[in-house]
C-alpha positions as semicolon CSV with decimal commas, in nm:
position;residue;x (nm);y (nm);z (nm)
1;M;-7,535;1,397;-10,997
2;G;-7,219;1,541;-11,079
3;R;-7,097;1,666;-11,404
4;L;-6,753;1,673;-11,575
5;L;-6,633;2,009;-11,712
6;Y;-6,383;1,972;-12,010
7;Q;-6,097;2,234;-11,994
8;V;-5,825;2,366;-12,258
9;V;-5,514;2,393;-12,111
10;A;-5,165;2,496;-12,239
11;N;-4,866;2,261;-12,178
12;K;-4,682;2,558;-12,011
13;N;-4,955;2,630;-11,746
14;L;-5,007;2,236;-11,698
15;A;-4,646;2,191;-11,618
16;R;-4,663;2,452;-11,346
17;R;-4,892;2,191;-11,161
18;N;-4,749;1,999;-10,900
19;F;-4,946;1,637;-10,956
20;F;-4,908;1,380;-10,675
21;V;-4,574;1,543;-10,560
22;R;-4,440;1,335;-10,232
23;P;-4,382;1,543;-9,912
24;P;-4,040;1,628;-9,814
25;E;-3,959;1,308;-9,632
26;P;-3,788;0,982;-9,706
27;P;-3,960;0,651;-9,767
28;S;-4,021;0,486;-9,424
29;E;-3,793;0,204;-9,492
30;F;-3,512;0,457;-9,479
31;L;-3,638;0,588;-9,122
32;I;-3,746;0,272;-8,973
33;N;-3,451;0,057;-8,884
34;D;-3,390;-0,237;-8,629
35;P;-3,460;-0,108;-8,285
36;N;-3,167;-0,324;-8,154
37;D;-2,940;-0,132;-8,361
38;S;-3,053;0,226;-8,400
39;I;-3,120;0,501;-8,166
40;F;-3,474;0,641;-8,173
41;I;-3,503;1,008;-8,215
42;G;-3,884;1,087;-8,268
43;Y;-4,182;1,073;-8,529
44;T;-4,167;1,275;-8,859
45;K;-4,384;1,564;-8,911
46;I;-4,602;1,456;-9,194
47;F;-4,650;1,085;-9,169
48;H;-4,567;1,032;-8,833
49;V;-4,323;0,784;-8,889
50;P;-4,112;0,663;-8,603
51;F;-3,762;0,732;-8,695
52;S;-3,441;0,564;-8,589
53;W;-3,079;0,655;-8,648
54;T;-2,822;0,421;-8,731
55;F;-2,479;0,456;-8,863
56;R;-2,506;0,182;-9,111
57;R;-2,702;0,373;-9,364
58;I;-2,511;0,706;-9,383
59;T;-2,204;0,805;-9,542
60;N;-2,040;0,840;-9,199
61;P;-2,113;0,866;-8,814
62;H;-2,039;1,229;-8,766
63;I;-2,321;1,452;-8,670
64;A;-2,360;1,852;-8,685
65;V;-2,618;2,020;-8,445
66;V;-2,715;2,359;-8,436
67;G;-2,989;2,559;-8,259
68;I;-3,023;2,890;-8,066
69;T;-3,050;2,867;-7,663
70;G;-3,346;2,675;-7,526
71;A;-3,380;2,507;-7,836
72;G;-3,296;2,167;-7,673
73;K;-2,945;2,106;-7,824
74;S;-2,810;2,006;-7,496
75;Y;-3,089;1,789;-7,416
76;F;-3,067;1,620;-7,768
77;V;-2,706;1,542;-7,710
78;K;-2,727;1,381;-7,366
79;T;-2,994;1,175;-7,504
80;F;-2,823;1,076;-7,796
81;L;-2,501;0,984;-7,619
82;T;-2,748;0,772;-7,329
83;R;-2,924;0,588;-7,624
84;A;-2,568;0,501;-7,830
85;N;-2,408;0,368;-7,483
86;F;-2,763;0,123;-7,468
87;I;-2,762;0,018;-7,807
88;W;-2,390;-0,017;-7,924
89;G;-2,185;0,010;-7,558
90;T;-2,058;0,300;-7,723
91;S;-1,851;0,532;-7,511
92;A;-1,855;0,898;-7,497
93;F;-1,598;1,166;-7,483
94;I;-1,745;1,536;-7,423
95;I;-1,476;1,837;-7,473
96;D;-1,667;2,032;-7,243
97;W;-1,614;2,411;-7,316
98;A;-1,800;2,562;-7,016
99;G;-1,855;2,287;-6,790
100;E;-2,204;2,214;-6,876
101;Y;-2,209;1,876;-6,907
102;K;-2,023;1,786;-6,582
103;E;-2,294;1,753;-6,328
104;W;-2,508;1,539;-6,573
105;V;-2,195;1,321;-6,619
106;K;-2,132;1,260;-6,257
107;Q;-2,519;1,180;-6,229
108;A;-2,510;0,920;-6,508
109;G;-2,173;0,771;-6,329
110;G;-1,917;0,885;-6,560
111;K;-1,548;1,031;-6,502
112;I;-1,491;1,442;-6,491
113;I;-1,120;1,532;-6,599
114;A;-1,110;1,932;-6,494
115;L;-0,826;2,084;-6,647
116;G;-0,690;2,403;-6,457
117;K;-0,833;2,207;-6,159
118;G;-0,570;1,944;-6,099
119;S;-0,541;1,765;-6,416
120;Y;-0,250;1,841;-6,684
121;I;-0,193;1,746;-7,051
122;N;0,137;1,719;-7,191
123;L;0,155;1,895;-7,511
124;L;0,450;1,694;-7,616
125;D;0,261;1,355;-7,535
126;L;0,284;1,130;-7,869
127;G;0,008;0,891;-7,816
128;G;0,176;0,626;-8,025
129;M;0,276;0,872;-8,282
130;R;0,608;0,933;-8,436
131;P;0,763;1,252;-8,292
132;N;0,794;1,408;-8,657
133;D;0,399;1,354;-8,673
134;R;0,330;1,504;-8,314
135;I;0,549;1,792;-8,412
136;K;0,355;1,908;-8,742
137;Q;0,019;1,849;-8,543
138;I;0,160;2,105;-8,280
139;M;0,280;2,328;-8,508
140;R;-0,052;2,327;-8,705
141;T;-0,226;2,383;-8,364
142;L;-0,046;2,706;-8,303
143;G;-0,106;2,820;-8,658
144;I;-0,476;2,799;-8,587
145;L;-0,468;2,962;-8,216
146;T;-0,165;3,210;-8,288
147;D;-0,033;3,446;-8,530
148;I;0,306;3,194;-8,572
149;D;0,228;3,145;-8,935
150;R;0,294;3,529;-8,979
151;Y;0,628;3,499;-8,880
152;P;0,815;3,199;-9,053
153;E;1,130;3,252;-8,857
154;Q;0,977;3,221;-8,529
155;K;0,819;2,904;-8,645
156;R;1,116;2,754;-8,750
157;L;1,277;2,829;-8,444
158;T;0,998;2,675;-8,253
159;E;0,961;2,367;-8,442
160;Q;1,354;2,326;-8,425
161;A;1,345;2,364;-8,045
162;I;1,061;2,099;-8,016
163;E;1,248;1,867;-8,258
164;K;1,578;1,892;-8,003
165;A;1,362;1,825;-7,680
166;Y;1,243;1,479;-7,851
167;V;1,639;1,412;-7,959
168;A;1,756;1,500;-7,609
169;A;1,494;1,250;-7,465
170;K;1,650;0,967;-7,663
171;F;1,322;0,970;-7,918
172;K;1,421;0,887;-8,279
173;L;1,218;1,158;-8,465
174;D;1,083;0,925;-8,746
175;S;1,015;0,628;-8,525
176;K;0,711;0,513;-8,305
177;T;0,915;0,319;-8,091
178;Q;0,916;0,464;-7,779
179;R;1,148;0,257;-7,562
180;D;1,556;0,273;-7,485
181;T;1,791;0,021;-7,557
182;L;1,687;-0,148;-7,227
183;G;1,303;-0,160;-7,322
184;R;1,233;0,072;-7,083
185;P;0,960;0,361;-7,191
186;L;1,086;0,703;-7,252
187;R;0,960;0,988;-7,097
188;P;0,831;1,256;-7,329
189;P;1,004;1,607;-7,313
190;T;0,766;1,899;-7,200
191;L;0,707;2,230;-7,308
192;R;0,962;2,364;-7,023
193;D;1,249;2,150;-7,204
194;V;1,155;2,343;-7,533
195;Q;1,164;2,680;-7,337
196;R;1,502;2,605;-7,200
197;I;1,653;2,531;-7,518
198;L;1,554;2,873;-7,687
199;E;1,649;3,019;-7,365
200;E;2,026;2,843;-7,394
201;M;2,029;2,959;-7,771
202;L;1,929;3,336;-7,644
203;E;2,214;3,317;-7,391
204;A;2,501;3,196;-7,646
205;G;2,450;3,525;-7,840
206;T;2,533;3,361;-8,143
207;Y;2,187;3,353;-8,318
208;E;2,178;3,659;-8,592
209;F;1,825;3,755;-8,492
210;P;1,774;3,776;-8,147
211;A;1,436;3,966;-8,158
212;E;1,280;3,649;-8,379
213;L;1,436;3,432;-8,086
214;E;1,290;3,647;-7,792
215;N;0,944;3,642;-7,986
216;A;0,985;3,283;-7,995
217;L;1,070;3,209;-7,646
218;Y;0,779;3,448;-7,536
219;R;0,498;3,219;-7,718
220;I;0,609;2,937;-7,508
221;K;0,640;3,116;-7,200
222;Q;0,291;3,194;-7,222
223;F;0,211;2,797;-7,152
224;T;0,478;2,733;-6,914
225;R;0,419;3,023;-6,680
226;E;0,333;2,903;-6,306
227;G;-0,026;2,854;-6,258
228;E;-0,094;2,835;-6,614
229;D;0,144;2,538;-6,703
230;F;-0,155;2,307;-6,778
231;F;0,019;2,192;-7,097
232;A;0,373;2,177;-6,972
233;Q;0,374;1,908;-6,709
234;A;0,368;1,551;-6,752
235;S;0,021;1,435;-6,840
236;T;-0,217;1,293;-6,555
237;I;-0,493;1,188;-6,828
238;N;-0,468;0,800;-6,960
239;L;-0,587;0,820;-7,309
240;D;-0,714;0,444;-7,303
241;E;-0,923;0,507;-7,017
242;M;-1,079;0,851;-7,170
243;T;-1,184;0,630;-7,497
244;S;-1,327;0,318;-7,363
245;T;-1,472;0,369;-7,019
246;G;-1,814;0,479;-7,090
247;L;-1,888;0,865;-7,017
248;V;-1,570;1,095;-6,960
249;D;-1,605;1,490;-6,951
250;L;-1,278;1,707;-7,039
251;D;-1,393;2,007;-6,853
252;L;-1,216;2,296;-6,981
253;S;-1,411;2,588;-6,784
254;G;-1,112;2,576;-6,552
255;L;-0,867;2,703;-6,827
256;P;-0,808;3,103;-6,832
257;D;-0,947;3,152;-7,190
258;E;-1,019;3,050;-7,540
259;V;-0,684;2,948;-7,633
260;F;-0,638;2,720;-7,380
261;R;-0,937;2,555;-7,379
262;A;-0,905;2,532;-7,786
263;L;-0,537;2,390;-7,726
264;A;-0,665;2,150;-7,490
265;G;-0,968;2,032;-7,726
266;L;-0,760;1,995;-8,047
267;S;-0,431;1,828;-7,863
268;M;-0,719;1,581;-7,724
269;L;-0,893;1,533;-8,064
270;Q;-0,553;1,473;-8,222
271;F;-0,446;1,189;-7,992
272;I;-0,802;1,046;-8,029
273;K;-0,766;1,040;-8,390
274;E;-0,442;0,883;-8,429
275;K;-0,539;0,606;-8,141
276;M;-0,851;0,539;-8,384
277;R;-0,674;0,543;-8,687
278;E;-0,464;0,230;-8,549
279;E;-0,799;0,044;-8,512
280;G;-0,919;0,188;-8,828
281;W;-1,357;0,142;-8,932
282;S;-1,510;-0,189;-8,905
283;P;-1,895;-0,233;-8,967
284;T;-1,857;-0,513;-8,749
285;A;-1,690;-0,326;-8,455
286;G;-1,940;-0,043;-8,496
287;L;-1,938;0,285;-8,352
288;K;-1,686;0,261;-8,043
289;L;-1,671;0,629;-7,959
290;I;-1,840;0,968;-7,974
291;V;-1,651;1,250;-7,927
292;V;-1,865;1,577;-7,877
293;L;-1,754;1,906;-7,950
294;D;-2,000;2,170;-7,825
295;E;-1,947;2,564;-7,869
296;A;-1,577;2,482;-7,969
297;W;-1,595;2,739;-8,252
298;K;-1,225;2,782;-8,231
299;I;-1,188;2,402;-8,337
300;A;-1,492;2,363;-8,576
301;K;-1,425;2,639;-8,754
302;D;-1,095;2,637;-8,889
303;E;-1,037;2,476;-9,213
304;N;-0,694;2,324;-9,093
305;S;-0,839;2,203;-8,782
306;D;-0,832;1,819;-8,705
307;A;-1,238;1,854;-8,679
308;V;-1,260;1,913;-9,015
309;M;-1,018;1,654;-9,108
310;V;-1,186;1,385;-8,952
311;V;-1,516;1,443;-9,094
312;R;-1,390;1,489;-9,427
313;E;-1,203;1,134;-9,402
314;G;-1,588;0,985;-9,322
315;R;-1,558;0,642;-9,224
316;K;-1,197;0,634;-9,159
317;Y;-1,208;0,584;-8,788
318;S;-1,403;0,384;-8,534
319;F;-1,546;0,710;-8,374
320;G;-1,832;0,960;-8,482
321;L;-1,768;1,327;-8,443
322;L;-2,073;1,528;-8,278
323;V;-2,037;1,908;-8,353
324;A;-2,262;2,157;-8,180
325;S;-2,331;2,518;-8,184
326;Q;-2,571;2,751;-8,150
327;N;-2,469;2,978;-8,437
328;P;-2,405;2,782;-8,756
329;T;-2,130;3,021;-8,884
330;D;-1,914;2,892;-8,590
331;I;-1,897;2,553;-8,775
332;S;-1,689;2,517;-9,101
333;E;-1,905;2,477;-9,428
334;A;-1,680;2,187;-9,484
335;I;-1,841;2,004;-9,187
336;F;-2,176;2,045;-9,301
337;S;-2,105;1,930;-9,626
338;N;-1,943;1,613;-9,509
339;V;-2,121;1,516;-9,176
340;G;-2,370;1,210;-9,229
341;T;-2,633;1,359;-9,045
342;T;-2,702;1,776;-8,947
343;F;-3,008;1,790;-8,670
344;I;-3,137;2,166;-8,692
345;L;-3,328;2,290;-8,399
346;R;-3,496;2,619;-8,384
347;V;-3,283;2,868;-8,579
348;K;-3,345;3,240;-8,538
349;F;-3,177;3,454;-8,763
350;E;-3,174;3,510;-9,150
351;R;-2,784;3,485;-9,184
352;F;-2,810;3,139;-9,011
353;L;-3,062;3,014;-9,230
354;D;-2,888;3,138;-9,531
355;Y;-2,561;2,965;-9,444
356;L;-2,767;2,635;-9,356
357;Q;-2,957;2,629;-9,674
358;S;-2,618;2,717;-9,887
359;S;-2,472;2,435;-9,708
360;L;-2,706;2,166;-9,681
361;N;-2,911;2,267;-10,010
362;F;-3,271;2,215;-9,882
363;S;-3,579;2,379;-10,029
364;D;-3,726;2,718;-9,944
365;Y;-4,032;2,526;-9,790
366;M;-3,805;2,369;-9,557
367;R;-3,629;2,703;-9,458
368;G;-3,956;2,851;-9,389
369;E;-4,080;2,533;-9,181
370;I;-3,719;2,536;-8,979
371;A;-3,760;2,910;-8,901
372;K;-4,126;2,821;-8,721
373;L;-3,961;2,551;-8,517
374;G;-4,045;2,508;-8,138
375;V;-3,855;2,361;-7,866
376;G;-3,739;2,026;-7,916
377;Q;-3,867;2,011;-8,275
378;A;-3,583;1,949;-8,557
379;A;-3,524;1,917;-8,893
380;V;-3,311;1,636;-8,996
381;N;-3,047;1,620;-9,319
382;M;-2,916;1,304;-9,378
383;A;-2,669;1,149;-9,671
384;F;-2,765;0,829;-9,733
385;Q;-2,505;0,572;-9,894
386;T;-2,748;0,495;-10,156
387;T;-2,869;0,776;-10,417
388;A;-3,193;0,924;-10,295
389;S;-3,478;1,023;-10,507
390;F;-3,618;1,185;-10,233
391;S;-3,586;1,488;-10,011
392;E;-3,292;1,410;-9,781
393;T;-3,408;1,683;-9,526
394;F;-3,707;1,624;-9,287
395;L;-3,883;1,742;-8,994
396;I;-3,936;1,595;-8,670
397;E;-4,213;1,644;-8,436
398;K;-4,042;1,643;-8,134
399;I;-3,728;1,462;-8,004
400;V;-3,825;1,220;-7,793
401;G;-3,581;1,200;-7,495
402;E;-3,555;1,003;-7,185
403;E;-3,700;1,249;-6,938
404;P;-3,932;1,536;-7,008
405;M;-3,766;1,829;-7,126
406;Q;-3,802;2,107;-6,853
407;D;-3,854;2,459;-7,000
408;F;-3,835;2,797;-6,777
409;F;-4,052;3,066;-6,899
410;L;-4,027;3,434;-6,887
411;D;-4,349;3,624;-6,883
412;M;-4,400;3,955;-7,066
413;G;-4,711;4,037;-6,911
414;G;-4,709;4,420;-6,754
415;L;-4,503;4,556;-7,013
416;A;-4,748;4,757;-7,204
417;D;-4,819;5,119;-7,144
418;P;-5,194;5,199;-7,180
419;A;-5,148;5,572;-7,180
420;L;-4,903;5,519;-7,503
421;G;-5,212;5,294;-7,660
422;E;-4,974;5,014;-7,614
423;V;-5,158;4,662;-7,582
424;D;-5,038;4,410;-7,321
425;M;-5,008;4,074;-7,516
426;A;-4,905;3,866;-7,179
427;K;-4,712;3,626;-7,399
428;S;-4,418;3,441;-7,256
429;V;-4,080;3,309;-7,421
430;S;-3,956;2,988;-7,310
431;F;-3,594;2,817;-7,284
432;E;-3,434;2,484;-7,155
433;R;-3,336;2,509;-6,809
434;E;-2,972;2,369;-6,866
435;E;-2,950;2,612;-7,152
436;L;-3,003;2,888;-6,924
437;K;-2,766;2,760;-6,628
438;K;-2,499;2,736;-6,926
439;R;-2,553;3,059;-7,015
440;L;-2,524;3,205;-6,680
441;R;-2,233;3,034;-6,618
442;A;-2,081;3,202;-6,918
443;F;-2,158;3,533;-6,794
444;G;-1,905;3,446;-6,495
445;L;-2,206;3,373;-6,228
446;D;-2,080;3,129;-5,983
447;E;-2,274;2,828;-5,911
448;T;-2,437;2,914;-5,611
449;H;-2,601;3,223;-5,786
450;V;-2,685;2,987;-6,082
451;E;-2,838;2,717;-5,827
452;E;-3,057;3,018;-5,690
453;I;-3,204;3,147;-6,035
454;A;-3,300;2,803;-6,136
455;T;-3,456;2,722;-5,795
456;L;-3,642;3,064;-5,800
457;F;-3,810;2,953;-6,150
458;G;-3,896;2,620;-5,972
459;K;-4,068;2,784;-5,707
460;K;-4,256;3,018;-5,914
461;N;-4,359;2,694;-6,129
462;R;-4,109;2,748;-6,379
463;H;-4,289;3,100;-6,454
464;L;-4,074;3,443;-6,366
465;D;-4,171;3,791;-6,499
466;V;-3,908;3,907;-6,718
467;V;-3,849;4,255;-6,536
468;S;-3,753;4,081;-6,190
469;F;-3,538;3,845;-6,391
470;V;-3,375;4,138;-6,549
471;I;-3,302;4,272;-6,187
472;L;-3,188;3,978;-6,044
473;L;-2,930;3,943;-6,287
474;E;-2,823;4,300;-6,286
475;R;-2,784;4,243;-5,880
476;Y;-2,579;3,916;-5,951
477;G;-2,348;4,179;-6,149
478;I;-2,450;4,054;-6,515
479;G;-2,414;4,376;-6,760
480;R;-2,706;4,482;-6,967
481;P;-2,501;4,380;-7,304
482;N;-2,529;4,057;-7,185
483;I;-2,846;4,041;-7,083
484;T;-2,985;4,190;-7,403
485;T;-2,811;3,917;-7,616
486;F;-2,995;3,649;-7,398
487;L;-3,337;3,827;-7,417
488;K;-3,280;3,829;-7,813
489;D;-3,135;3,496;-7,837
490;V;-3,467;3,345;-7,700
491;G;-3,672;3,593;-7,934
492;V;-3,717;3,903;-7,760
493;E;-3,791;4,193;-7,985
494;D;-3,521;4,519;-7,942
495;S;-3,814;4,735;-7,861
496;T;-3,949;4,515;-7,591
497;I;-3,614;4,483;-7,433
498;I;-3,589;4,885;-7,405
499;N;-3,947;4,859;-7,216
500;I;-3,797;4,589;-6,990
501;F;-3,498;4,796;-6,871
502;S;-3,711;5,120;-6,835
503;K;-3,964;4,910;-6,613
504;A;-3,669;4,749;-6,424
505;D;-3,496;5,093;-6,372
506;F;-3,851;5,214;-6,194
507;K;-3,900;4,894;-6,021
508;R;-3,560;4,886;-5,883
509;L;-3,649;5,262;-5,700
510;G;-3,873;5,076;-5,471
511;L;-3,660;4,785;-5,361
512;E;-3,388;4,987;-5,203
513;G;-3,212;4,760;-4,920
514;K;-3,422;4,453;-4,997
515;D;-3,322;4,122;-5,113
516;I;-3,473;4,093;-5,464
517;T;-3,520;3,726;-5,444
518;Q;-3,745;3,782;-5,149
519;V;-3,932;4,059;-5,298
520;I;-4,025;3,827;-5,619
521;L;-4,146;3,527;-5,379
522;E;-4,330;3,755;-5,180
523;E;-4,509;3,891;-5,491
524;G;-4,572;3,535;-5,612
525;A;-4,748;3,455;-5,265
526;G;-4,954;3,737;-5,271
527;S;-5,083;3,701;-5,631
528;G;-5,152;3,345;-5,595
């Protein structure tokens, strides 16, 4: 028979004991929502409660998503957009930095708008705004993307020239009316008109600071040169079609650099924001549109960006902003502090965890769990409308998507040198197929080589030894700094990377004059 033992315990020691502490997970009534009015994400890790996301329970519909390459970030975004459209009829507009989503959008029957490949945005389009308001947006955008704020006189000259361009086109600067006296629609000016006005001022020779005028003119010419005049021609994009026709991908991969991409992204976000401002937020109307910014760090990081403004303004608009990045520090802390929901997938570096923990204020226990997340697993932080007496950050076992997540594996076997006492652990590192293709495109590989590498993984049962993989990337012109960055991102240690390159150099000596892909396939057939 059991015996009861009595013990004298001091109050201060008793206070250190956690009796019946609820695990870090919201009550089920905050997680389970009407399946006809919510998006199913997955099951919670602790109590295995089905979690469905809805904008009706949280402070605003805006979302941040972070996770390293291969963690399942793009897979989550695609699943979320698909289900939002099915549940609420929500349209989606993807500002696609690297052209990552275009193939998926095509397969889903959506529309592709390819800037730099036949489509244009007139930077001076008004989108229903007053010219004065649009001019302020343009100047704020130039301030984010260039150093014009350091040169007040050049900024004044540019702003003045834009005003004159609108006036010359018969617009009233303080009016939304965009028709002439006969009721015909006015045609907005373009940057070429702004350039002409500055050139006329320079030719007149009456301005007392010609160097300032020349520099202001030079800035405008960066966007009007033939072949790079993507923002200096009449728009080929219909804003109404973009925001209400299902799935649209704004492919920016054809633009020459980050400045051009950010100019396109900010401009489109500004037009969308103004359009949605007129409609305003209505709980009955619901979430009409989701705008996706993926790896758009120039837009997501600057405090003066419209992305930050939209998130800070909460439910003011009838659309939600979804900001995604593999580097949390590329997203402004103001976004993390104000979005209604943050999805944290696998995060590798301590400085990233520091940044997230300080922004979202989750516990050290949760930080440790986030550091151990696998592919498709996530932590979720939610800002509920009602005051919460429980943890607002919780864990998801696995994001349950529309189709099985396809992982590729780099096999690390054969790297150890027994003569040095090294032990071959024969482990593998994994990453998502679409994340690999995205990274290869960012390295500059053409689509043919990207597909060849993806096909090679498929033929090898989604496994490829890391040395052959490195040789293949180098054969296609990818430098070792980029390969090193990729390997680090998927969790390979520095010492192992050095060993990989040594093995690649040794193996390459025996491959002179051969096609590396054929050698890899032959080796695979021989070992099978």
